[in-house]
GUBA-235152 format. One record per residue (C-alpha): x, y, z; residue in three letters. Coordinates in steps of 0.25 Angstrom, whole numbers, padded with zeros to 4 digits, always signed. Layout:
BEGIN
XYZALA ...
***
This chain:
BEGIN
-0117-0080+0158MET -0121-0093+0150ASN -0125-0084+0139VAL -0112-0076+0139LEU -0104-0089+0140ARG -0112-0095+0128ARG -0109-0082+0120LEU -0095-0082+0124ALA -0094-0096+0119ALA -0099-0092+0106ARG -0090-0081+0103ILE -0078-0084+0095ASP -0067-0078+0104TRP -0056-0079+0094VAL -0064-0071+0085PHE -0065-0060+0096VAL -0050-0061+0098ALA -0049-0058+0083ALA -0057-0046+0085ILE -0049-0042+0096ALA -0036-0042+0087LEU -0041-0029+0082ALA -0043-0021+0095PHE -0028-0017+0096ALA -0027-0012+0082VAL -0040-0004+0084ILE -0035+0002+0096LEU -0022+0006+0089LEU -0031+0015+0080THR -0035+0029+0084PRO -0050+0024+0085LEU -0051+0029+0100MET -0044+0043+0097SER -0054+0046+0085GLY -0042+0050+0076GLN -0038+0045+0062LEU -0026+0037+0062PRO -0014+0045+0055GLY -0014+0035+0043THR -0012+0039+0029SER -0026+0036+0025ASP -0035+0038+0037ALA -0039+0052+0034VAL -0042+0049+0020LEU -0052+0038+0025HIS -0058+0048+0034LEU -0062+0057+0022HIS -0067+0045+0014ARG -0076+0042+0025LEU -0081+0057+0025ILE -0083+0055+0010SER -0092+0043+0012ALA -0099+0050+0023THR -0102+0062+0015LEU -0108+0053+0004ASN -0116+0044+0014LEU -0122+0057+0020ARG -0127+0060+0006GLU -0133+0046+0004GLY -0122+0040-0004ILE -0117+0027+0001LEU -0106+0025-0008TRP -0097+0038-0008PRO -0093+0038-0023ARG -0090+0053-0023TRP -0086+0062-0012SER -0089+0077-0016PRO -0081+0083-0005ASN -0067+0076-0008LEU -0056+0082-0016HIS -0058+0096-0012PHE -0073+0094-0014GLY -0072+0091-0029PHE -0077+0077-0025GLY -0070+0063-0026TYR -0074+0049-0031PRO -0068+0043-0018LEU -0078+0033-0014GLY -0080+0028-0029ASN -0065+0023-0029PHE -0060+0022-0015TYR -0069+0011-0008ALA -0077+0018+0003PRO -0082+0006+0010GLY -0079+0009+0024TRP -0080+0024+0022HIS -0095+0022+0019ILE -0097+0013+0032VAL -0090+0024+0040GLY -0099+0035+0033ALA -0111+0029+0040PHE -0104+0030+0053LEU -0100+0044+0051VAL -0114+0048+0047ILE -0119+0041+0060ALA -0111+0051+0068GLY -0097+0044+0069MET -0085+0054+0067PRO -0078+0051+0054ALA -0064+0048+0061VAL -0071+0039+0071THR -0077+0032+0059THR -0064+0030+0052VAL -0058+0024+0065LEU -0069+0015+0067ILE -0069+0009+0053MET -0054+0007+0055GLN -0057-0001+0068ALA -0067-0009+0060VAL -0057-0012+0050GLY -0047-0017+0060ILE -0058-0026+0066LEU -0060-0032+0052LEU -0046-0038+0052TYR -0046-0048+0063PRO -0060-0051+0062VAL -0059-0054+0047GLY -0046-0061+0049GLY -0052-0070+0059TYR -0064-0073+0051LEU -0056-0077+0039PHE -0046-0085+0047GLY -0058-0093+0053ARG -0061-0097+0039GLN -0047-0104+0038LEU -0044-0108+0052ALA -0049-0108+0067GLY -0050-0097+0076ARG -0036-0096+0081PRO -0031-0095+0067GLY -0041-0085+0063ALA -0037-0076+0075LEU -0023-0077+0071LEU -0026-0074+0056GLY -0034-0062+0061ALA -0022-0057+0069ALA -0013-0058+0057ILE -0022-0050+0048PHE -0024-0039+0058LEU -0010-0038+0064TYR -0003-0038+0050ALA +0007-0026+0052PRO +0002-0020+0039PHE -0012-0018+0046ARG -0006-0007+0054PHE +0001+0000+0043TYR -0013+0001+0036GLU -0020+0005+0049LEU -0010+0015+0054PHE -0002+0020+0042GLU -0010+0019+0029GLN -0024+0020+0036GLY -0032+0016+0024ASN -0044+0012+0031ILE -0052+0007+0019SER -0040-0003+0016GLN -0039-0007+0030PHE -0053-0011+0031ILE -0053-0018+0017ALA -0041-0026+0022MET -0048-0030+0034GLY -0060-0035+0026LEU -0051-0045+0018MET -0052-0057+0028PRO -0067-0054+0029TRP -0069-0056+0014VAL -0060-0069+0014LEU -0068-0074+0026TRP -0081-0072+0019ALA -0076-0078+0006PHE -0070-0090+0013ALA -0084-0092+0020ARG -0091-0092+0006CYS -0082-0103+0001ALA -0083-0112+0014LEU -0098-0111+0016LYS -0105-0103+0004PRO -0117-0095+0009ARG -0124-0084+0002LEU -0122-0075+0015SER -0107-0078+0015ARG -0106-0074+0000VAL -0113-0061+0003ALA -0104-0059+0015THR -0091-0061+0007ALA -0096-0052-0004ALA -0100-0041+0006LEU -0086-0042+0013LEU -0079-0041-0001LEU -0087-0029-0005ALA -0084-0022+0008ALA -0069-0024+0006LEU -0070-0019-0009VAL -0078-0006-0005VAL -0068-0004+0007THR -0055-0002+0000HIS -0053-0003-0015ASN -0039-0007-0016LEU -0040-0018-0006THR -0051-0023-0014ALA -0042-0023-0026VAL -0032-0032-0020GLU -0043-0041-0012PHE -0052-0044-0023ILE -0043-0053-0031PRO -0039-0060-0018LEU -0054-0063-0014ILE -0057-0068-0028ALA -0045-0078-0027LEU -0050-0081-0013TYR -0064-0084-0017ALA -0058-0094-0027LEU -0049-0100-0016LEU -0059-0102-0006VAL -0069-0108-0016GLY -0058-0118-0019TRP -0053-0121-0005ALA -0067-0122+0002ALA -0074-0134+0006THR -0081-0139-0007PRO -0094-0132-0009HIS -0102-0129-0021ARG -0102-0114-0018TYR -0088-0113-0012ARG -0082-0106-0024LEU -0095-0099-0028ILE -0098-0092-0015ALA -0084-0084-0014PRO -0085-0080-0028LEU -0099-0076-0027ALA -0095-0067-0014ALA -0084-0061-0023LEU -0093-0057-0034GLY -0104-0052-0024LEU -0093-0044-0017GLY -0089-0037-0030LEU -0103-0034-0033VAL -0105-0028-0019LEU -0093-0020-0021SER -0096-0015-0035ALA -0101-0002-0028VAL -0086+0001-0027TYR -0078-0006-0037TRP -0087-0005-0050LEU -0086+0010-0051PRO -0071+0010-0047VAL -0068+0001-0059VAL -0076+0009-0069ILE -0073+0023-0064GLU -0058+0022-0059VAL -0055+0027-0073LYS -0061+0041-0069ASP -0051+0043-0057VAL -0036+0044-0056ARG -0034+0031-0048VAL -0022+0028-0056GLN -0015+0039-0049GLU -0016+0032-0036ALA -0006+0021-0041ALA +0006+0030-0044THR +0017+0036-0036GLY +0016+0034-0021LEU +0004+0025-0023TYR +0009+0017-0034GLY +0012+0002-0032ILE +0027+0003-0035GLN +0028+0013-0023SER +0021+0005-0013ASN +0028-0009-0012PHE +0033-0014+0001THR +0046-0022+0003PRO +0045-0036+0006ILE +0054-0034+0018THR +0044-0025+0024GLU +0032-0034+0021LEU +0039-0046+0028LEU +0047-0038+0038GLY +0046-0037+0053PRO +0038-0026+0060ASN +0047-0015+0065ARG +0043-0006+0076THR +0038+0008+0073MET +0048+0018+0079ASP +0042+0029+0088ARG +0052+0038+0083ALA +0047+0037+0069ALA +0036+0047+0064LEU +0032+0037+0054ASN +0038+0023+0057PRO +0037+0012+0047PRO +0025+0003+0050ARG +0027-0012+0048PRO +0021-0015+0035PHE +0019-0030+0033ASP +0009-0041+0034ALA +0015-0047+0047GLY +0025-0058+0048GLN +0016-0067+0057PRO +0006-0067+0046GLY +0016-0070+0035LEU +0022-0081+0043ILE +0008-0088+0045LEU +0005-0086+0031ALA +0018-0093+0027ALA +0015-0104+0036ILE +0001-0106+0030GLY +0007-0106+0016LEU +0017-0117+0020ILE +0006-0125+0027VAL -0004-0123+0015GLY +0005-0127+0004VAL +0011-0140+0011LEU +0004-0153+0007PRO -0006-0158+0018GLN +0003-0169+0021SER +0015-0160+0024GLN +0008-0149+0032SER +0001-0159+0042LYS -0010-0149+0042SER -0025-0150+0040LYS -0026-0138+0031LEU -0039-0138+0022SER -0038-0133+0008ARG -0046-0121+0013TRP -0034-0118+0022GLN -0023-0121+0012ARG -0029-0112+0002ALA -0030-0100+0012HIS -0015-0102+0017LEU -0009-0103+0003ILE -0018-0092-0003GLY -0015-0083+0008GLY +0000-0085+0007ALA -0001-0083-0008VAL -0008-0069-0006VAL +0002-0065+0005ILE +0014-0069-0004ILE +0008-0062-0016GLY +0004-0050-0008GLY +0018-0048-0002LEU +0024-0048-0016TYR +0015-0038-0022LEU +0018-0028-0011MET +0033-0028-0014THR +0040-0021-0026TYR +0043-0034-0033GLN +0029-0035-0037SER +0028-0022-0045LEU +0028-0030-0058TRP +0016-0037-0054LEU +0008-0024-0050TRP +0013-0018-0063GLN +0006-0030-0071LEU -0007-0026-0065ILE -0008-0011-0065PRO -0022-0010-0059PRO -0017-0017-0047ALA -0008-0005-0044GLN -0020+0003-0039VAL -0018-0004-0026ILE -0007+0006-0024GLN +0000-0001-0012PHE +0004-0015-0013PRO +0004-0016+0002TRP -0012-0016+0001ARG -0010-0031-0002LEU -0006-0032+0013MET -0021-0034+0016GLY -0021-0047+0007LEU -0008-0052+0014ILE -0013-0050+0028THR -0027-0057+0026VAL -0020-0068+0019CYS -0012-0071+0031MET -0024-0075+0039ILE -0025-0089+0033PRO -0010-0092+0036GLY -0012-0087+0051ALA -0026-0094+0053ALA -0023-0108+0047ILE -0009-0109+0052SER -0014-0107+0066LEU -0025-0117+0063ASP -0016-0128+0060LEU -0011-0128+0074LEU -0017-0138+0084PRO -0029-0131+0091LYS -0023-0131+0105LYS -0011-0123+0099TRP -0019-0113+0092GLN -0023-0103+0103PRO -0008-0102+0107TYR -0004-0100+0093ALA -0014-0089+0090VAL -0010-0082+0103ILE +0005-0083+0099ALA +0001-0079+0085GLY -0007-0067+0089LEU +0005-0062+0098LEU +0015-0063+0086VAL +0005-0057+0076ILE +0001-0045+0085ILE +0015-0044+0091GLY +0022-0043+0077SER +0012-0032+0073ALA +0014-0023+0085LEU +0025-0015+0078PRO +0016-0012+0067ALA +0004-0008+0075MET +0006+0006+0082PRO -0001+0017+0074PRO +0010+0028+0072ILE +0004+0040+0065ALA -0004+0050+0073PRO -0019+0050+0072ASN -0025+0061+0063VAL -0035+0071+0070PRO -0047+0075+0062GLU -0057+0086+0063PRO -0068+0084+0073ALA -0078+0087+0062VAL -0076+0080+0048ILE -0084+0083+0036THR -0082+0081+0021PRO -0075+0095+0021GLY -0064+0089+0031THR -0060+0080+0019SER -0058+0092+0010ILE -0049+0098+0021ARG -0041+0086+0022TYR -0039+0086+0007GLU -0034+0100+0008ALA -0024+0096+0019VAL -0019+0082+0014SER -0021+0083-0001GLY -0028+0070-0001ASN -0040+0074-0010LEU -0052+0065-0011GLY -0048+0057+0002ALA -0037+0050-0006VAL -0022+0052-0006SER -0020+0053-0021THR -0030+0057-0032TYR -0034+0044-0038GLU -0049+0046-0038TYR -0048+0060-0044THR -0057+0060-0057PRO -0049+0059-0069ARG -0055+0071-0075TRP -0048+0080-0065SER -0034+0082-0070THR -0031+0093-0059GLN -0037+0091-0045ARG -0045+0103-0041PRO -0040+0108-0027LEU -0048+0120-0025PHE -0061+0125-0018ASP -0061+0113-0008ALA -0071+0119+0002CYS -0071+0109+0013PRO -0081+0117+0021GLU -0091+0114+0010CYS -0092+0100+0014TYR -0092+0101+0029ASP -0107+0100+0029SER -0107+0086+0023TRP -0114+0089+0010GLY -0112+0081-0002TRP -0112+0091-0013PHE -0103+0097-0024ILE -0099+0111-0026ARG -0097+0120-0039VAL -0083+0125-0043ASN -0085+0140-0039GLN -0074+0144-0048THR -0082+0139-0060SER -0094+0148-0057LEU -0096+0161-0064PRO -0098+0173-0054LYS -0113+0175-0057ASP -0117+0160-0055VAL -0124+0157-0043LYS -0124+0142-0037VAL -0132+0137-0026ASP -0130+0122-0022SER -0138+0112-0014SER -0140+0097-0012HIS -0145+0091-0025GLY -0156+0081-0027ILE -0146+0070-0029HIS -0137+0064-0019ARG -0122+0068-0020SER -0125+0080-0028GLY -0127+0095-0027THR -0137+0105-0034GLN -0134+0119-0038PHE -0143+0130-0041GLN -0135+0139-0052ILE -0139+0153-0057ASP -0130+0156-0069ALA -0132+0168-0078PRO -0123+0162-0088ASN -0120+0147-0092ALA -0107+0142-0085PHE -0100+0129-0082ASN -0103+0124-0067LEU -0091+0117-0062GLU -0093+0108-0050PHE -0083+0107-0038HIS -0083+0092-0041GLN -0075+0082-0049PHE -0082+0075-0061TYR -0083+0060-0060PHE -0093+0051-0067PRO -0106+0050-0059GLY -0108+0065-0058TRP -0121+0071-0063LYS -0125+0086-0065VAL -0139+0091-0069THR -0142+0105-0073VAL -0157+0108-0070ASP -0160+0093-0069GLY -0153+0090-0083ALA -0140+0081-0083ASP -0129+0090-0087THR -0115+0084-0093PRO -0104+0087-0084ILE -0091+0092-0089SER -0077+0091-0082ILE -0068+0102-0079THR -0053+0102-0082ASN -0044+0100-0075PRO -0051+0097-0062TYR -0062+0088-0067GLY -0074+0095-0061LEU -0088+0094-0065MET -0095+0105-0073ALA -0108+0107-0080VAL -0113+0119-0089PRO -0124+0128-0083ILE -0133+0136-0091PRO -0136+0151-0088ALA -0148+0152-0078GLY -0152+0145-0065THR -0150+0130-0064HIS -0150+0118-0055THR -0137+0109-0056VAL -0136+0097-0048GLU -0123+0088-0048ALA -0122+0075-0041TRP -0114+0062-0041TYR -0123+0051-0047ASP -0113+0040-0049GLY -0109+0032-0061THR -0115+0020-0067LEU -0105+0011-0062GLU -0106+0016-0048GLN -0121+0014-0048HIS -0119+0000-0053ILE -0109-0003-0042GLY -0119+0002-0032ASP -0130-0007-0038ILE -0121-0019-0038LEU -0117-0017-0024ALA -0132-0016-0020LEU -0135-0028-0027LEU -0124-0035-0021GLY -0129-0031-0007LEU -0143-0036-0010GLY -0137-0049-0015LEU -0130-0050-0002CYS -0142-0048+0006LEU -0150-0058-0001VAL -0138-0068+0001MET -0138-0065+0016PHE -0153-0067+0016ALA -0153-0080+0009ILE -0142-0085+0018SER -0150-0081+0030ARG -0162-0088+0027PHE -0156-0100+0020ALA -0157-0113+0027LYS -0144-0114+0036SER -0135-0126+0032GLU -0130-0135+0043PRO -0117-0132+0050ALA -0105-0140+0046ASP -0104-0151+0055SER -0090-0154+0052SER -0086-0141+0057GLU -0080-0143+0071LYS -0082-0132+0082SER -0070-0124+0084PRO -0062-0125+0097PRO -0064-0115+0108ASP -0055-0104+0107PHE -0063-0095+0116ARG -0051-0094+0126ARG -0041-0090+0115LEU -0050-0080+0109GLY -0054-0074+0122GLY -0039-0073+0127GLY -0034-0067+0114VAL -0045-0057+0114THR -0041-0052+0128VAL -0027-0052+0124GLY -0030-0043+0112LEU -0039-0034+0120LEU -0027-0031+0130ILE -0018-0030+0118PHE -0027-0019+0112ALA -0028-0011+0125ILE -0013-0010+0125PHE -0011-0009+0110ILE -0005+0005+0110ASN +0006+0003+0120PRO +0009-0011+0115ILE +0011-0006+0101THR +0020+0006+0106GLU +0029-0005+0112LEU +0032-0009+0097PHE +0037+0005+0093ARG +0052+0008+0091GLY +0059+0018+0100HIS +0068+0025+0091GLY +0071+0040+0090THR +0071+0050+0079ALA +0086+0048+0077SER +0087+0033+0080GLN +0075+0026+0073PRO +0071+0013+0080ALA +0069+0005+0067ASN +0078+0011+0056ALA +0085-0001+0050PRO +0097+0008+0046MET +0100+0019+0056PRO +0107+0031+0050ILE +0110+0046+0054HIS +0111+0054+0042LYS +0108+0069+0044VAL +0102+0078+0032TYR +0105+0093+0034ALA +0100+0105+0026ASP +0109+0115+0018ALA +0113+0122+0031GLN +0117+0109+0037GLY +0106+0108+0047THR +0102+0094+0050PRO +0087+0091+0046LEU +0085+0077+0044VAL +0092+0064+0049GLU +0091+0051+0043LEU +0091+0042+0055VAL +0088+0028+0048GLY +0085+0021+0036MET +0080+0008+0030ASP +0087+0005+0016VAL +0088-0008+0010PRO +0102-0014+0007ARG +0099-0020-0007THR +0089-0019-0018ALA +0087-0023-0032GLN +0085-0014-0044PRO +0070-0011-0046GLY +0067-0014-0031ALA +0059-0005-0022ARG +0066-0002-0009VAL +0061+0005+0004SER +0070+0015+0011VAL +0066+0021+0024GLN +0073+0033+0030LEU +0072+0037+0044TYR +0072+0053+0045LEU +0073+0062+0057HIS +0071+0077+0056ALA +0082+0084+0064LEU +0075+0098+0062GLN +0061+0102+0060LYS +0060+0101+0044LEU +0052+0109+0034ASP +0042+0102+0025ALA +0046+0096+0012GLY +0058+0088+0015TRP +0058+0075+0007ARG +0067+0063+0006VAL +0072+0056-0006ALA +0079+0042-0006VAL +0087+0038-0018LYS +0095+0026-0022LEU +0108+0031-0030GLN +0121+0025-0035ASP +0133+0028-0027SER +0136+0040-0036LEU +0123+0046-0034HIS +0120+0048-0048THR +0109+0038-0051THR +0096+0036-0043ASP +0091+0021-0043TRP +0079+0024-0034ALA +0073+0036-0027ASN +0062+0040-0017SER +0057+0054-0013ASP +0048+0056-0002ASN +0041+0069-0002VAL +0036+0067+0012VAL +0046+0058+0019PRO +0040+0048+0028GLY +0026+0054+0026GLY +0029+0066+0034TYR +0032+0080+0029SER +0046+0084+0034SER +0040+0095+0042ALA +0033+0085+0051ASP +0046+0077+0054TRP +0047+0077+0069PRO +0061+0078+0076LEU +0059+0067+0085ASP +0055+0056+0075GLN +0060+0051+0062TYR +0052+0048+0050ILE +0053+0036+0041VAL +0054+0039+0026ASP +0052+0027+0017THR +0056+0027+0002HIS +0054+0017-0008LEU +0065+0016-0019LEU +0062+0009-0032THR +0076+0006-0038ILE +0077+0007-0053GLY +0077-0007-0060THR +0090-0002-0067ASP +0098+0001-0054ALA +0111-0006-0055PRO +0116-0015-0043PRO +0124-0005-0036TYR +0125-0001-0021LEU +0117+0012-0021ASP +0115+0024-0012ASP +0102+0027-0005VAL +0101+0042-0005ILE +0092+0051+0004VAL +0089+0065+0001GLN +0081+0075+0009ILE +0076+0087+0002TYR +0065+0096-0001ASN +0058+0102-0013ASP +0065+0116-0011ALA +0078+0109-0015GLY +0084+0108-0001ALA +0091+0094+0002GLN +0096+0090+0015LEU +0111+0085+0015LYS +0118+0073+0023SER +0132+0068+0023ASP +0128+0058+0012SER +0114+0056+0005PRO +0117+0041+0005THR +0110+0034+0016ILE +0112+0019+0012ALA +0116+0010+0000GLN +0107+0000-0007LEU +0113-0011-0015ARG +0106-0014-0028LEU +0107-0029-0031THR +0105-0035-0045ASN +0113-0047-0049ASN +0107-0049-0063GLN +0118-0048-0073CYS +0115-0041-0086ASP +0120-0048-0099ALA +0131-0040-0106PRO +0131-0039-0121ALA +0145-0046-0121THR +0148-0056-0111SER +0162-0057-0105ALA +0167-0064-0092THR +0179-0057-0086VAL +0182-0059-0071HIS +0190-0048-0064TYR +0197-0053-0051ALA +0185-0062-0047ASN +0178-0049-0044LEU +0171-0045-0056ILE +0166-0053-0069THR +0163-0045-0081LEU +0152-0052-0088ASN +0151-0044-0101GLY +0150-0030-0107TYR +0143-0022-0118THR +0151-0012-0126MET +0147-0001-0136ASN +0156+0008-0144ARG +0153+0021-0152ASP +0162+0031-0158ALA +0166+0037-0145ASN +0162+0028-0133HIS +0162+0014-0128VAL +0150+0010-0119THR +0154-0002-0111LEU +0145-0010-0101ASP +0151-0020-0092LEU +0144-0031-0085TYR +0151-0038-0073TRP +0148-0047-0061HIS +0154-0045-0047VAL +0160-0058-0043ASP +0165-0052-0029ALA +0164-0038-0023ALA +0176-0030-0027PRO +0184-0026-0014PRO +0188-0013-0020THR +0183-0003-0031ASP +0187-0007-0045ASP +0187+0000-0058ALA +0184-0005-0072VAL +0195-0002-0082PHE +0191+0001-0096ILE +0203+0002-0105HIS +0202+0005-0120LEU +0214-0001-0127MET +0220+0002-0141ALA +0229-0009-0144GLY +0239-0010-0132ASN +0236+0004-0128THR +0225+0009-0118MET +0217+0019-0126ALA +0209+0024-0114SER +0202+0019-0101THR +0189+0021-0095ALA +0191+0015-0081ASP +0180+0017-0071THR +0173+0012-0060SER +0165+0000-0064PRO +0152+0007-0059ILE +0154+0021-0053ALA +0142+0020-0045ALA +0145+0006-0039TYR +0160+0004-0034PRO +0165-0010-0035SER +0167-0011-0020HIS +0152-0011-0019GLU +0149-0022-0028TRP +0144-0035-0024GLN +0147-0049-0028ALA +0137-0055-0038GLY +0133-0041-0044GLN +0132-0039-0059CYS +0136-0025-0063LEU +0136-0017-0076HIS +0141-0004-0080ASN +0142+0005-0092ARG +0155+0012-0096TYR +0156+0023-0108VAL +0170+0027-0112PHE +0177+0033-0124ASP +0185+0023-0133ALA +0197+0028-0141PRO +0195+0025-0156SER +0208+0016-0155ASN +0203+0008-0143ALA +0201-0007-0147ASP +0197-0014-0134ARG +0193-0011-0120VAL +0198-0018-0107LEU +0188-0020-0096ILE +0193-0023-0082GLY +0193-0019-0067PHE +0204-0014-0058TYR +0204-0009-0043GLY +0203+0006-0041ARG +0212+0005-0029ASP +0224-0001-0035ASN +0221-0001-0050GLY +0223-0017-0051THR +0215-0023-0062ARG +0206-0035-0058LEU +0211-0047-0065PRO +0202-0052-0076ALA +0200-0066-0081THR +0191-0070-0093SER +0191-0079-0105ASN +0190-0066-0113LEU +0201-0057-0118PRO +0207-0049-0107LEU +0218-0038-0106GLU +0224-0033-0094SER +0213-0039-0085ASP +0203-0032-0094GLY +0192-0038-0103LEU +0195-0034-0118ILE +0183-0028-0125ILE +0186-0025-0140SER +0182-0011-0145LEU +0183-0016-0160ARG 
***
């Protein structure tokens, strides 16, 4: 018993509580069911795991080329998409673990990374309670559950979980420089880089700045700056196995295609209201309820408090913040503010200044940086409280953090059942069904020599035996040629015995890519590239020959391998030196931490109970709407759309449309659609922003698959949420425009409703254009004419009027344009001031402009411009220091 007590006394129970934070999240995943989560990317990662396993079975540790992918034409997937966790998982699959189970276990490991890394990083900044709060902030950010249960990008999820680990390691390098700490930091940074490439793109600049920050803020030590910078350099050397070939060979694939259309930066910004808004519950009646997408209000509040405390002078803050803590508070807040801005459409200009940065595709990937930078604010803010209050504060904080995240936590999409037996051939079968060739959703890694993607002769059964081999293109073989294949003498290759009575070109069923080698009877043979598919081909003389083709890799790939091996060797040497070096005395000034065992144990027990009941608890935070009465629709509506025979097919039961927007802005429109009848496939939904005359589109969005579900799959007892992003033209005038919804199919059929308009959106822009000729004329204290521009040719007059709305006109007014010849009215061109924007809809403060084109009689000498009421014909009295006539401004035609 005494041994157990001593052991229990040595355990950091608050750290145990941090680990327990992950249990509830893990139990929400389908780990126990053995099925993949129904997320966007989970199946893709399963087949990337299979690709890594196929290569590992061949003795290839880094899976640069996958011969079975893209219908068996091969794909350089692992060369461009960082395969870090796929390689680790491949060892488990080879050891006998089912592939799906491996994916789920790696996902669970990723979940554990968050609170443990958050706690370790927090301990470099504050005490145990503050570190526990920081760990909770990091794990329970609502965005985390979007990534876990909607996106399902496991590589990105794990890489984001590694962020606080890397920060922890770099902080340790600066605080107490050691060779072992430098090696640890380098290994963790390299692990992040080889786990997810796009996360590394955003994280590397941050960690470089962080290395400088901690080097400046740490306690004076001659190596406090050198150690973190050395870790950064060594980490890049270790990860050169991935990034060096990518940098040099990215020109050989079509990666630029991945940053266009739906995957372009401009299509994936997030409104600031969503980033900062509250977490709405997800309605049970929705097939695809919108999941809260934000960093978490508790974390943002704590970061704001930390920033305020950090920037206050020491005398005013009445705190004992060190330079180390202030640097983390201010630095973290700056990253949060900058990250939030970069995720909104207002930052498009900045992304366009740095085109290479657009490869990130989704600005919301910066949420990883934002959430990890909340840890300093949470940890240090709590640490400023008196020690006796900290246990109560951390418990209250955990309740608020986890409680606020509960609406975002439930998984919604059904799990995906996979075949009991999974082979490399399963990947090809998936490609044929999904269209996601190469285990990617676009074709960004297709070699540039392929101008038309080959989609024939897939042969999934050819790869069910787990053989790493390539085939020949049977259509290229003359009828009298005999070909036998076997495993070659090289790894990643195939040998062919060919008997050909006549010379011919042998075409391989494999894309060309730098690194392929082919020999004919042992002699290197130049490879030609077919057009348009970009396949490999070599000339074969008449007779019997031995041909071998294998992927040998490129010089830059080999250099990357060597650099990584040298880096690993250096890390081992650094660990060995640290292990056998004379240990330094402990810092006598460091006080023993207070005993938080009771806090840690109590929180651990509470979290275990919470985890056991996590599913029914999260269900309590689901909305209870119906198919015709959504629980969360901001604007309920009941608009029925019927076919040509008048049969009601779809009902618009709710919407979320902004009231105002500015020209050039990007706005989100959500439609809540309910199928009234079983629908055919192919119905699509378009949303347009039009003027009131429905003659001009100022923005439009067309969803081929509304809500991500084919119309044939819309249930009758649930509604779907269809989100549209409208980019308003920068030249859109400041009018009150109509939001139009159209439901149609490619066959030309369109569903009808009583009116296509579902709402109105006011464009606001109070900037006044400068007219060529200034003129100030007041009309009844309602309208001020600021000036005009007039041009006249032989037959027509073009007149532009610029005016300011002083007060909203109570009725519709008209502008009178009278062309005068002496005392006689030669002609008139009276009209609505703006046909698409009646004056009763104007708002005070608006600046308006319109152009009028009319015929001018040859004898006309002047134009009178004024306003009158349409209902009674009474002119608005005009006042000005300019010449007026009959309440109209005189503009000379001479």
